[in-house]
Structure formats: structure tokens, C-alpha cells
C-alpha positions in Angstrom: 36.6 133.3 38.3 36.8 135.1 35.0 33.8 136.1 32.9 33.4 137.8 29.5 30.4 139.8 28.5 30.6 139.6 24.7 28.5 141.5 22.2 28.6 144.0 19.4 28.5 147.7 20.1 25.2 148.8 21.5 24.2 145.4 22.8 24.0 146.4 26.4 27.3 145.0 27.7 28.2 148.0 29.9 24.7 148.2 31.3 24.9 144.5 32.2 28.3 145.0 33.9 26.9 148.0 35.9 24.1 145.8 37.1 26.6 143.2 38.1 28.7 145.7 40.0 25.6 147.1 41.9 24.6 143.5 42.8 28.1 142.8 44.0 28.1 145.8 46.3 25.3 144.2 48.3 27.1 141.0 49.0 30.9 141.5 48.5 33.1 141.4 51.5 36.1 142.9 49.6 37.0 145.9 47.5 35.5 146.3 44.1 37.5 147.9 41.3 36.2 149.1 37.9 38.7 149.9 35.2 37.8 151.8 32.1 39.3 153.9 29.3 37.6 157.3 29.7 35.4 158.4 32.5 32.0 157.5 31.2 30.9 155.4 34.2 31.5 158.1 36.9 27.8 158.6 37.5 26.6 155.1 36.8 28.4 153.2 39.6 28.5 153.8 43.4 31.2 155.8 44.9 32.0 152.7 47.0 33.6 151.2 43.9 37.1 152.2 43.0 36.8 153.6 39.5 40.2 153.6 37.7 40.7 155.5 34.4 43.5 153.6 32.8 44.5 156.4 30.3 45.8 158.4 33.3 48.5 155.7 33.7 49.5 155.5 30.1 48.7 151.8 29.9 48.3 150.2 26.5 48.7 146.6 25.3 47.9 143.4 27.1 51.3 142.9 28.7 51.3 146.4 30.2 47.7 146.0 31.3 48.4 142.7 33.0 51.2 144.3 34.9 48.8 147.1 35.9 46.2 144.7 37.2 48.8 142.6 39.2 50.2 145.9 40.6 46.8 146.8 41.8 46.4 143.4 43.5 49.9 143.7 45.1 49.0 147.1 46.5 45.6 146.0 47.9 45.0 142.5 49.2 41.3 143.3 49.8 40.3 143.4 46.1 37.7 140.7 45.6 36.3 141.8 42.2 37.7 143.6 39.1 35.4 144.8 36.3 37.0 146.0 33.0 34.9 147.9 30.6 36.0 147.8 26.9 39.1 145.6 27.0 39.8 146.1 23.3 40.1 149.8 23.8 42.9 149.1 26.3 44.7 146.1 24.9 43.9 146.3 21.2 42.0 144.0 18.8 44.6 141.3 18.4 42.5 138.2 19.1 45.5 135.8 19.7 47.0 138.2 22.3 43.6 138.6 23.9 43.2 134.9 24.2 46.7 134.7 25.9 45.7 137.6 28.2 42.5 135.9 29.3 44.4 132.7 30.2 46.9 134.7 32.3 44.0 136.5 34.0 42.2 133.3 34.7 45.3 131.8 36.3 45.7 135.0 38.3 42.1 134.9 39.5 42.5 131.3 40.7 45.8 132.1 42.5 44.1 135.0 44.4 41.4 133.2 46.3 39.0 133.1 43.4 39.2 136.8 42.5 36.3 137.6 40.3 37.2 139.3 37.0 34.6 140.5 34.5 35.3 142.1 31.2 33.2 143.6 28.4 34.4 142.5 24.9 33.0 144.4 22.0 32.8 142.0 19.1 30.6 139.1 17.9 31.1 135.9 19.8 32.1 134.1 16.6 35.2 136.3 16.2 36.7 134.9 19.4 38.6 131.7 19.8 36.5 128.6 20.8 38.5 128.2 24.0 37.1 131.5 25.3 33.5 130.3 25.1 33.7 128.8 28.6 34.1 132.3 30.0 31.0 133.8 28.3 28.1 134.9 30.6 
């Protein structure tokens, strides 16, 4: 399952994601990973969540980030949920490449026993391709 939390800057996307993470901690039987650029969530999420600061690994662009995510899954079969804060800061603001990336992640999610992936996307919903609307939460 893949979900996108879409909204303009300051609309509460990250807060909503933090709430989702905290709810998941109560019911998830697997490992939860949160990926961000910068360490701003350090004190907002539980220490039980694996917080990954992507800049430490020199990852940029959607292809490199997809490889990074699949590498994490290959190294830990117990990951059940991945939260990504600020995907455009990691992959860039190329909407076509983003749409392709979402399709690849959706297929990856389905192939890994319904891995849950949630991303915050900082833009207006109208800027994204219509095919992405099915992922909006």
C-alpha cells in the first residue's frame, strides 16, 4: 500500500505523518522506518522507529533513492512500514520522474507482502498527475 500526503508548505503534512507513525507503533508487528533529509524529526517520533537521515548516504534523485529503499528492504525483511518526509527534497521536483517513482514503489509495496509506504509531498494536489490521485490520503 502506498499513500501520499499532499499539501503546500505549512499545511500540516509532517504532523499528520508523525501521528500516523505513532498510531502504527501501537499495532505494527514489523519494523517501522522513517526517512528524511535533515534530522528535524529526532524528537518527534519514538526511538522505536528507525530514523534514517538520507543526506548521510549521499542519495539524490529518484533512481538512487529507489535503490536505497530496496537496499534497506533487502537488509531487513522485518520492515513493514516506510515513511518518507519531504520526497521532493530527496528526489527533486520533476513531476514525471516522481510519477514513475511512485509506480515503482507501489509495485515494490505489493511485492513485499503489502509493505506500507507513506510520503509527504509538498505541492498543490493540482500540480500532480491525475493518476496519482488514487494514492492521496
